[in-house]
N, C-alpha and C positions, 0 to 999 in steps of 0.2 A: 506302466504296470499299475494295476489297481491295488488297493489295500488288501483285498481278498488274496491276491496272488503273492503277497509278501509273507504269508504264513510259512512257518518253517517246514522244510521238506525232509523226509526220511529217505536217504539215498541207499537203495538196495542193489548190491551187485549181484546180477543174475548168474547163477551157477558159478559164483565168484566174480569173474569178469570175462565172460565167454568171448567177447569180441577181441580180447587181448591175450588170453592165456587158455590152455586146455581146460575145458569145463569141468566143474565139480572135482577139482584136484587141489591139493594143499598149495601148490605154487599159485594157483588162481586166487585162492582165498587170501594168501599173503599179499599178493599184488593189490587186491581190492583194499586191504587194510592200508597199504602204503599210499594208495590214492586218496583215502580219507572217507570211505563209505561208513555209514552208521550201522548198516545191517547186511549180513551175509545171507543171501538167498540160496537155497540148495534143495536137492531132492533125495529121498531115502527109499531104499529097497532092503530086502532081507536075504541073507546068505543061507546056505544049507546048515551051517553051524549056528544059525540064529544071531549072527552079528548084524547090526544095522549099518548098511553100506551106503555111501554117498554116490548116487547114480540116478540119472534121469529115467533110464529104461531098466526093467528087471532082467535085461540081457545085455550083451555087448554090441552096441550099435555099430552098424557098418560104416557110419560116417566118421568114427573116431578110433576104431579098435584094431589092434594087431594081436594075433594069438601068441601064446608062449613060444610057438615054433617059428614066429616071425612072419606069418602069413596074414594078409589083410582080410578082415572079415567082410563078407558080402551081404547084400540085402537078402539074398536067398537063404543064407545059412545063419544069420545073426541070432535067431531065436533058439538055435541049437546050443548057443553059448549062454545058457540060462543061469543067472547068478544065484537063483534059489536052489540050484543043483550043485553049486560049488562052495567049498569052504573058503574062508577069507584068505588062507595061505595060498590057495589056487588063484583066487581073484587078483591078488597082487602080482601075479606073473604075467598078466596081460598088460600091454602098453596102450594107453589111451591118450598119449600126448604127442606122438611123433608124426602122425598122418596130417597132411595138409587138409584143411577144412574148406570145402567148396563154398561155404557161405560166409566165412570169416577170414579174409585174406590177411588181416593184421595180426592174427593169432600167432604168438610165439610158439615154436615147436620145441618140445623136449620130451624125453622118455620119462613117463610117470604112470601112476596107477590110480585105481579107484580106492580111496581110503575108507576105513570104517569111520563112522561118525565119532566114535570115541577117540580114535587117533587124530582125526581132523581137529576136533575141539581142543584136545590136549595140546596139539601143536600151536594152534592159533592163540590160545590163552597164554601160553609161554612166550610166543612171539610178541604179542602186544605189550606184555610186561617188560620184555627185554628192550623194546623200542620206546618205552615210556608213553604208549598210546592208550586211549580209553578202550575198555573192553567192548566188543561189538554185541549187537543183538543178533539172534539167529532166527531166520524165517525158514522153517523146514517143512518140506512137503511130503506127506504120505502118498506114495505113488501106487494107489490100489484101483484096480478095476474088478468088480465082483465076479465077472466071468473068468478071471484069471486066478481066482482063489485056489490054493492047494496045487497049483501048477507053477506059477511064477512068483507067488507070495502067499503068506498066510491070510486067513480071513480077517475081517475088520477088527474083531476084539483082540486077537493075538497080535496082529500088526501094531495096533495102537498101544498095547501093553508093552511091547518091546521098545517102541519109541519113547514112551513116557518113562519107562524104567531107566533108560540111558540118560535122558535129560535130567532126571532127578539124581541119578548117580553122579553126574558131572556137576551138579549144583548150579545149573544155569536156568532154572525154571523162570526166574523173574526177567530174564533177557531172551526168552524163547517164545516164538509164535509158531503154532502148528497149523499148517495150511493143507487143504485138499479140495479137489473137485468132487470127491466122493463123500456124500452125506453120511453114509454109514461109518466111515472113518472118523469124521468130525464128532458124530454122536458118541462113538466109542471112547474117544479121548475125553469128551465132556463127562461121561459117566465115571471114568477112571480117575481123572484129575481135573475137577471143575475150575480150579484156579488158573490153569494154563490158558493163555490167550489163543483164540481160534480165528482162523482166516478162511473165509468162504471164497474159493476160486471159482470164477465164472467165465464160460466161453459161449454161452447161449444168448439169444436175443430176447429172452422173455423179460417182462417188466420186473423191476427189482422187488416190488411187493409180492409178486408171485413166487419168485425165487426164495424170498424170506419165509413165506408160508410153507414152501416145500421143505426148507431146512428145519423149521419148527422152533428155532430159538434165535436170539439176537447174537450174532458173532461180534468179535471185537473189530474185525476188519472185513470189508467187502472188497474183493480183488478181481475185477473184471479185465478182460482184454481191453486195451486202452481205447480202441475205436467204439466200444460200447458205452463209454462214459458220456453222459449228457447233463445239462443243468438239472434235469429232473432227478437223475441219480445222485448228483451232488447234494441237492436239497434234501432228498430222502435221508441220506447218510448224516447230514448236519442235524436234522430234526431227531433222528434216532440215536445220535451220538455214536455213530459207527465210523471208524476211520475208512477212508477211501484210498486204495493204493492200486493203481493199474499196472498191468504187465503187457508186454515187454517193450518198452519205449526206447527206440534206438536212434531216431532221427531228431535233430535239434528242434525243428519247427513243431514236431509233435510234443516234445518236452515242454516247449513254450505254451502250447495249447493246454496241456495238462495243468501246468502251473496257473494259467489264467482261469481254469475251471475250479481251482481251489482244492486240488487233491492234497492228501496228507503225506504221500510218499510216492516214489517212482521206482519201479524195478527196471533195470536196464543192463544190457550186455556191455555198455560203454559208460561206466560211471565217471570216467575222465571227462567225457563230453558234457555230461550232466553237471558235474561239479564246476567245470569252467563256465558253463552257461549261468549257473546260479551266482557265481562270483560276479559276472558281468552285470547281471540283473539285480544284484544286491538282495538275493533271496537267501534267508538264513538256513543253515543246516540244523536239522532237528536233533 
């Protein structure tokens, strides 16, 4: 291993630890804490009663969801179960932990629900205190697509305001990063709360300089799909003093490649694999 690869790594549990527990649920975040992650990565949507809900989709995905009546949601009808059309009390009656996941065979199954961000953070903050563990960072994604405004979520300004308000109410601003693929959402957060750290999520193959011009300001973190990271991207981020944190790295050899490239953190569904690898390679935890 080179000296570059010895830099400390921020281990981010993707949707808690999706490879091991039902995604974006309190049990998944607790498990990630037990494993030793430094950052909990998660997604946010909005309910009918304007609660900030932890969920990757603004509806109940057919991959993980069971209706309150005990029926499995299908790909055909999943968008009929629109979270933006449901109050939090209704959202909690759906089971998102009992179905076997076709892509994550190791995932433990248990009946659980999509929590509000408030309930999730409140639980985790109390849990780490009870366990004598360090408080985690939160990397929270605003899941907005402009074409879905007012149907599956509010427009950028309102969405950003709801997220910022709960972050500030919970007193976790200094341990929170707000991420998004949506430039409008990032700009809205910057306007409302310029001190909150921002993460620019990337899945396109455009040069990093072009993506930065499109964004219009320097984010705290550049977060591309891991296969898009090259020495050019690494060098750009070093020169601009931008953290580089790829998603979602699940295979050990890819983790090694990212460490060798000098990334600042890694988002993974299997934080146990990453942490064990780092221990073997003597790579410090950030």
